[in-house]
C-alpha positions as CSV (number, residue, x, y, z in Angstrom):
1,X,-3.9,-9.8,5.1
2,X,-1.1,-8.9,3.2
3,X,1.2,-11.9,4.9
4,X,-2.1,-14.1,4.3
5,X,-1.6,-13.6,-0.1
6,X,2.4,-13.5,0.4
7,X,2.3,-16.7,2.2
8,X,-0.1,-17.9,-0.7
9,X,1.7,-16.5,-3.8
10,X,4.7,-18.4,-2.5
11,X,2.8,-21.6,-2.2
12,X,2.2,-21.5,-5.6
13,X,5.3,-21.6,-6.9
14,X,6.5,-24.2,-4.6
15,X,4.7,-27.2,-5.1
16,X,1.5,-26.2,-3.3
17,X,0.8,-25.8,0.5
18,X,-1.7,-27.8,2.1
19,X,-4.4,-25.6,4.4
20,X,-4.4,-28.4,7.4
21,X,-1.9,-31.3,7.8
22,X,-2.9,-35.1,8.4
23,X,-3.4,-34.9,11.7
24,X,-5.3,-31.6,11.4
25,X,-7.7,-33.8,9.0
26,X,-8.0,-36.0,11.8
27,X,-8.7,-34.6,14.5
28,X,-11.0,-31.6,13.1
29,X,-13.8,-29.4,14.7
30,X,-15.4,-29.0,11.7
31,X,-17.4,-26.1,12.5
32,X,-14.7,-24.7,14.1
33,X,-12.6,-24.4,11.1
34,X,-14.7,-23.2,9.5
35,X,-15.5,-20.6,12.4
36,X,-11.6,-19.9,12.3
37,X,-11.7,-19.5,8.5
38,X,-14.3,-16.5,8.7
39,X,-12.8,-15.1,11.4
40,X,-9.7,-14.6,9.7
41,X,-10.9,-13.2,6.0
42,X,-10.3,-16.1,4.6
43,X,-13.6,-16.9,1.8
44,X,-15.9,-20.1,2.1
45,X,-14.3,-21.1,-0.6
46,X,-12.2,-22.4,1.7
47,X,-13.7,-25.8,2.4
48,X,-12.7,-26.4,-1.0
49,X,-8.6,-26.5,0.6
50,X,-9.6,-28.7,3.0
51,X,-11.1,-31.1,1.6
52,X,-8.3,-31.2,-1.1
53,X,-5.9,-31.3,1.5
54,X,-7.4,-34.2,3.5
55,X,-8.4,-36.1,0.8
56,X,-5.8,-38.8,1.4
57,X,-6.3,-39.6,4.4
58,X,-9.6,-40.4,4.0
59,X,-10.8,-37.8,5.8
60,X,-14.3,-35.4,4.6
61,X,-15.2,-32.3,5.0
62,X,-18.8,-32.1,6.4
63,X,-19.3,-28.3,4.2
64,X,-23.2,-28.3,6.5
65,X,-21.0,-27.5,10.3
66,X,-18.0,-26.3,8.1
67,X,-20.3,-23.3,6.6
68,X,-22.8,-23.0,9.9
69,X,-19.2,-22.1,12.2
70,X,-18.1,-20.3,9.4
71,X,-21.1,-17.6,9.4
72,X,-20.1,-17.1,13.0
73,X,-16.6,-16.5,12.4
74,X,-17.1,-14.2,9.6
75,X,-18.3,-10.9,11.6
76,X,-15.6,-11.1,13.9
77,X,-14.1,-10.3,10.1
78,X,-16.3,-8.0,8.7
79,X,-15.9,-5.1,11.4
80,X,-15.9,-1.7,9.9
81,X,-12.4,-1.3,11.2
82,X,-10.7,-4.6,9.4
83,X,-12.8,-2.5,5.9
84,X,-10.8,0.7,7.2
85,X,-7.5,-1.3,7.2
86,X,-7.6,-3.3,3.9
87,X,-8.7,-0.1,1.4
88,X,-6.2,1.7,3.2
89,X,-3.5,-0.9,2.1
90,X,-4.8,-1.3,-1.3
91,X,-6.6,-4.4,0.0
92,X,-9.6,-6.3,-2.6
93,X,-12.9,-6.0,-1.0
94,X,-13.6,-8.9,0.8
95,X,-16.7,-10.2,-1.2
96,X,-18.1,-12.2,2.0
97,X,-18.3,-9.6,3.3
98,X,-20.8,-7.9,1.6
99,X,-22.5,-4.3,1.7
100,X,-26.1,-5.9,3.4
101,X,-24.8,-8.1,5.5
102,X,-22.1,-6.0,6.8
103,X,-22.6,-2.4,5.9
104,X,-19.8,-0.9,8.8
105,X,-17.3,-3.3,6.7
106,X,-18.7,-1.0,3.6
107,X,-18.6,2.0,5.6
108,X,-14.9,1.2,6.8
109,X,-13.7,0.7,3.3
110,X,-15.0,3.6,2.2
111,X,-13.5,5.5,5.4
112,X,-10.0,3.8,4.4
113,X,-10.3,4.8,0.2
114,X,-10.1,7.8,1.4
115,X,-6.9,7.4,2.9
116,X,-6.3,5.9,0.4
117,X,-6.6,8.1,-2.1
118,X,-4.3,10.9,-0.6
119,X,-1.3,8.8,-0.1
120,X,-1.0,8.1,-3.6
121,X,-1.0,11.6,-3.4
122,X,1.5,11.8,-1.2
123,X,3.0,9.2,-3.6
124,X,2.9,11.5,-6.6
125,X,4.2,14.4,-4.6
126,X,7.3,12.2,-3.7
127,X,8.4,12.0,-6.9
128,X,8.2,15.3,-8.0
129,X,10.3,16.3,-5.5
130,X,12.7,13.8,-6.4
131,X,12.1,14.9,-10.1
132,X,13.4,18.1,-9.7
133,X,15.7,18.1,-7.5
134,X,17.5,15.5,-9.3
135,X,17.1,18.6,-11.9
136,X,17.7,21.2,-8.9
137,X,21.1,18.9,-8.9
138,X,22.5,18.9,-12.5
139,X,21.8,22.7,-12.6
140,X,24.4,23.1,-9.6
141,X,27.3,21.4,-11.4
142,X,26.6,22.9,-14.1
143,X,26.3,26.1,-12.1
144,X,29.5,25.2,-10.7
145,X,31.3,24.7,-13.6
146,X,30.0,27.8,-15.7
147,X,31.6,29.5,-11.9
148,X,34.4,28.4,-13.1
149,X,35.1,28.8,-16.6
150,X,33.9,32.2,-16.0
151,X,37.0,33.2,-12.9
152,X,39.6,31.2,-14.9
153,X,41.4,34.1,-16.2
154,X,43.0,31.9,-18.3
155,X,40.4,31.3,-21.0
156,X,38.8,33.8,-23.6
157,X,37.3,36.9,-22.7
158,X,34.5,35.2,-25.1
159,X,34.3,31.7,-23.2
160,X,34.2,33.8,-20.0
161,X,31.8,35.8,-20.5
162,X,29.5,33.5,-22.1
163,X,30.0,31.5,-19.4
164,X,28.6,34.5,-17.0
165,X,26.0,34.3,-19.4
166,X,24.6,31.4,-19.0
167,X,25.6,31.2,-15.6
168,X,22.9,33.6,-15.5
169,X,20.4,32.1,-17.0
170,X,21.3,28.5,-15.1
171,X,21.0,30.6,-11.8
172,X,17.4,32.2,-12.3
173,X,16.2,28.6,-13.6
174,X,17.7,26.9,-10.6
175,X,16.0,29.3,-7.9
176,X,13.0,29.3,-9.3
177,X,13.3,25.1,-9.3
178,X,14.0,25.6,-5.7
179,X,10.8,28.0,-5.3
180,X,8.3,25.3,-6.8
181,X,10.1,22.5,-4.7
182,X,9.9,24.5,-1.5
183,X,5.8,25.0,-2.9
184,X,6.1,21.6,-2.8
185,X,7.6,20.3,0.4
186,X,5.1,23.0,1.9
187,X,2.1,21.1,0.3
188,X,4.0,17.4,0.5
189,X,3.8,18.3,4.9
190,X,0.2,20.0,4.1
191,X,-1.6,16.3,2.8
192,X,0.6,14.1,5.3
193,X,-1.0,15.9,8.2
194,X,-4.4,15.3,6.3
195,X,-3.8,11.9,6.3
196,X,-2.1,11.2,10.2
197,X,-5.4,13.8,10.8
198,X,-8.6,11.1,9.3
199,X,-6.4,7.7,9.7
200,X,-6.1,8.7,13.9
201,X,-9.9,10.3,13.8
202,X,-11.3,7.0,12.6
203,X,-9.8,4.8,15.0
204,X,-11.1,7.2,18.1
205,X,-14.2,6.4,16.5
206,X,-14.6,2.8,17.0
């Protein structure tokens, strides 16, 4: 789905991509075209894009045949697995997979949303770990400088004493930060394991 979306964006940025070549328009079996579009997860409005693509060839889309084929192909897309994968990757709910007609897609999408929410939590944890790790590295740099000042016999005793005091403060802060990072790392590992278990359990259930 994402590859198709990226292609659509690329087409829009350029002059535009025709959904069908002139040769395909001339040879089109519109029921088969509709079937393939439905099975690929395109909205039924794609038939209008085909009409535009084939306009210059003088070929008209047989919308009745197209819609018939589309209806036959759509169930192959609106599955529980497709719904799960769409939600799991942050995709929008496919409007053509209406819940009354395709409850399995709706169920899978709901399950995928649960995993996607956990992945968002994981990304937030990663960001917090990265931020605190940067803070810890900055503290280590300051601690190293203060140790150098404290141990420098060439400096006045007041300067060395002040460095010793600040050093104790920063080392305490660093130790606290280190424990926080360790706790976040454990939380991240547990969350990653939960995501893996949920995903594996879903695919086992298919």
